[in-house]
C-alpha positions as a Python dict, from the first residue, in 0.01 Angstrom:
ca = {
    (1, 'M'): (0, 0, 0),
    (2, 'S'): (-205, 203, 248),
    (3, 'D'): (-20, 348, 571),
    (4, 'H'): (-84, 59, 796),
    (5, 'D'): (112, -175, 552),
    (6, 'Q'): (429, 87, 496),
    (7, 'P'): (708, -25, 740),
    (8, 'V'): (787, 239, 1018),
    (9, 'T'): (1143, 355, 920),
    (10, 'L'): (1298, 670, 1060),
    (11, 'S'): (1190, 888, 709),
    (12, 'Y'): (871, 744, 769),
    (13, 'A'): (793, 801, 1080),
    (14, 'L'): (929, 1201, 978),
    (15, 'E'): (745, 1281, 739),
    (16, 'R'): (404, 1187, 943),
    (17, 'G'): (583, 1371, 1277),
    (18, 'Y'): (777, 1659, 1324),
    (19, 'L'): (998, 1754, 1011),
    (20, 'F'): (666, 1916, 823),
    (21, 'A'): (575, 2073, 1199),
    (22, 'G'): (687, 2439, 1140),
    (23, 'P'): (878, 2474, 1499),
    (24, 'C'): (1077, 2148, 1481),
    (25, 'P'): (1420, 2201, 1553),
    (26, 'S'): (1509, 1980, 1339),
    (27, 'R'): (1425, 2173, 1009),
    (28, 'D'): (1693, 2472, 1140),
    (29, 'I'): (1980, 2110, 1129),
    (30, 'L'): (1821, 2036, 830),
    (31, 'K'): (1857, 2372, 670),
    (32, 'H'): (2220, 2416, 809),
    (33, 'V'): (2323, 2042, 635),
    (34, 'C'): (2160, 2048, 323),
    (35, 'S'): (2248, 2396, 176),
    (36, 'R'): (2499, 2392, -123),
    (37, 'W'): (2793, 2552, 135),
    (38, 'G'): (2707, 2322, 441),
    (39, 'V'): (2680, 1995, 174),
    (40, 'L'): (3022, 2094, -15),
    (41, 'I'): (3184, 2151, 367),
    (42, 'L'): (3106, 1849, 547),
    (43, 'I'): (3229, 1667, 185),
    (44, 'A'): (3538, 1850, 217),
    (45, 'L'): (3560, 1778, 548),
    (46, 'R'): (3546, 1425, 497),
    (47, 'S'): (3923, 1405, 346),
    (48, 'G'): (4038, 1504, 706),
    (49, 'T'): (4139, 1868, 852),
    (50, 'H'): (4122, 2180, 679),
    (51, 'R'): (4171, 2545, 769),
    (52, 'F'): (3940, 2819, 682),
    (53, 'S'): (4187, 2914, 416),
    (54, 'E'): (4190, 2588, 242),
    (55, 'L'): (3793, 2550, 252),
    (56, 'R'): (3728, 2878, 74),
    (57, 'R'): (4027, 2773, -196),
    (58, 'K'): (3857, 2428, -231),
    (59, 'L'): (3467, 2564, -251),
    (60, 'E'): (3539, 2769, -543),
    (61, 'G'): (3249, 3079, -485),
    (62, 'V'): (3176, 3089, -139),
    (63, 'S'): (3223, 3394, -4),
    (64, 'E'): (3457, 3499, 311),
    (65, 'K'): (3094, 3600, 482),
    (66, 'M'): (2898, 3272, 417),
    (67, 'L'): (3173, 3038, 447),
    (68, 'S'): (3201, 3174, 800),
    (69, 'Q'): (2813, 3137, 841),
    (70, 'T'): (2775, 2778, 716),
    (71, 'L'): (3092, 2669, 945),
    (72, 'Q'): (2990, 2812, 1276),
    (73, 'A'): (2602, 2703, 1162),
    (74, 'L'): (2770, 2359, 1174),
    (75, 'A'): (2954, 2370, 1458),
    (76, 'E'): (2684, 2462, 1663),
    (77, 'D'): (2441, 2185, 1541),
    (78, 'G'): (2789, 1970, 1664),
    (79, 'F'): (2860, 1830, 1298),
    (80, 'I'): (3216, 2020, 1324),
    (81, 'E'): (3495, 2129, 1564),
    (82, 'R'): (3655, 2431, 1550),
    (83, 'V'): (4024, 2475, 1690),
    (84, 'S'): (4185, 2825, 1720),
    (85, 'Y'): (4551, 2794, 1772),
    (86, 'P'): (4620, 3168, 1942),
    (87, 'V'): (5003, 3189, 1667),
    (88, 'V'): (5065, 3468, 1506),
    (89, 'P'): (4920, 3511, 1302),
    (90, 'P'): (4573, 3322, 1451),
    (91, 'Y'): (4452, 3027, 1223),
    (92, 'V'): (4164, 2787, 1322),
    (93, 'E'): (4069, 2434, 1167),
    (94, 'Y'): (3809, 2264, 1073),
    (95, 'S'): (3763, 1917, 1100),
    (96, 'L'): (3441, 1647, 1149),
    (97, 'T'): (3292, 1540, 1450),
    (98, 'E'): (3151, 1187, 1513),
    (99, 'S'): (2843, 1290, 1413),
    (100, 'G'): (2974, 1509, 1119),
    (101, 'E'): (3097, 1204, 995),
    (102, 'T'): (2762, 1036, 958),
    (103, 'V'): (2561, 1316, 860),
    (104, 'A'): (2851, 1351, 577),
    (105, 'E'): (2812, 1025, 476),
    (106, 'K'): (2469, 1068, 377),
    (107, 'V'): (2509, 1406, 223),
    (108, 'A'): (2797, 1260, 41),
    (109, 'A'): (2568, 966, -146),
    (110, 'L'): (2312, 1223, -209),
    (111, 'A'): (2552, 1431, -385),
    (112, 'D'): (2748, 1126, -594),
    (113, 'C'): (2365, 1039, -649),
    (114, 'I'): (2294, 1425, -843),
    (115, 'E'): (2702, 1402, -997),
    (116, 'L'): (2542, 1072, -1169),
    (117, 'L'): (2195, 1183, -1280),
    (118, 'T'): (2339, 1556, -1352),
    (119, 'P'): (2423, 1458, -1777),
    (120, 'S'): (2044, 1324, -1753),
    (121, 'V'): (1894, 1637, -1583),
    (122, 'M'): (2112, 1845, -1839),
    (123, 'A'): (1969, 1641, -2140),
    (124, 'F'): (1603, 1701, -1970),
    (125, 'R'): (1655, 2036, -1944),
    (126, 'A'): (1748, 2115, -2319),
    (127, 'A'): (1510, 1851, -2486),
    (128, 'N'): (1245, 2132, -2291),
    (129, 'A'): (1432, 2450, -2306),
    (130, 'G'): (1133, 2714, -2434),
    (131, 'E'): (867, 2528, -2256),
    (132, 'T'): (664, 2712, -1921),
    (133, 'P'): (688, 2515, -1592),
    (134, 'A'): (344, 2396, -1645),
    (135, 'E'): (388, 2287, -1983),
    (136, 'L'): (633, 2011, -1851),
}
């Protein structure tokens, strides 16, 4: 099928357009959303509003610094709403915005796909253990 026969989808247009261009701002957004912690935060917030400490417990292995940086980036991109309560002790709640819900749905579908493929990936890795990448 030639390029002219290809249906014009968003991913097709992005493949030939700005996403592959170095200065494209969508690359930073993609980095925030598709990072390990970005994906997990977006999925975690699909169940509703969470406090920072709740997210930290839910996302085993994330450091406070990494969680804070990722939440800040997703909030700056407009995917997460951050609400700070001026009480003693102070606390902050995070929830998805409308755009965040849209993106979270997509990354959740990707995560579901990965979860389903994990047994076959693990079997492939085991079967090819010890082989160099060039041999694969």
